[in-house]
N, C-alpha and C positions, 0 to 999 in steps of 0.2 A: 148109847148109841145116840149120835147128833144125827139130827133131820135135815136132809139137804133143805138150804133156804130159795125159797120158791120167789122168782123175780118174774116181773113184766115189765120189761125196757123197750126201747126202740130197738137194741140189737138183736131182740130175739123176734122181730118181725121180720119178714122177708118178703119182698117184693116179687110176685110171679109176672115176669111178662108174657108169658105164654097163654095167661088167662086174660081176655079182652075187655071183660069187667074189671077186672082188678086194674089192668093197665090205664083204662079209662077213669078209673076213680083216683089213682095216684097223680095223672096227668092233671086233672082238675084240681085236687088237693093243692098242688103244687104250681098251677097255674102255667104249665109248659105242654108241648105236645107230648103225643104218645113217643114219638120217636126219640126226644129228650131224654124220656124215663127210660126206654130201652138204651140208649147210649151209656148213660150214667150207670145203670146196672151192669152192662157190659165191662165199662172202665173199672166202676168202684166195687161191685160185687152185689148180690142182692138184698143186703139188709138195710134197712129203713134208714139207719144212723149213716151208713156210707153215702147210700143215695141223697139223703140230704145236704151231706157234706159238699158232696160232687157238684149238685145243683147250685148250691150257696156260693162255691168258689169259681163257677163258671158262668154265675149270673152278671148282668151289667153291672157295671159301679153305680150308674144312676138308680136310686132307690126306688124313683117313681117307675121304672121298668122292670123291677127284681120280680121273676116269677110271673111275668104277664104273658098271659095265651097270646100266640101271633094269631092275627085275624086269616093268614092265608090256610091255617089249618081246618077252618071252618068251610064247608062247602054245602052248597043249596041244591 
């Protein structure tokens, strides 16, 4: 009997936008706002691969601004 192949790819990683710690982690990781992560998950699904693809496709064409966190999202 053949053993199932164990994989650990980004397709298996899910982003839980209801978990504030996780939401902040992924926002920091991609350099975008929490709202942008929420929007990407709602539009593309919760797999890491889908969210990465969505953020990449919606990023500005100027590479210097790609995945930059917007300063207006920081409050003092």
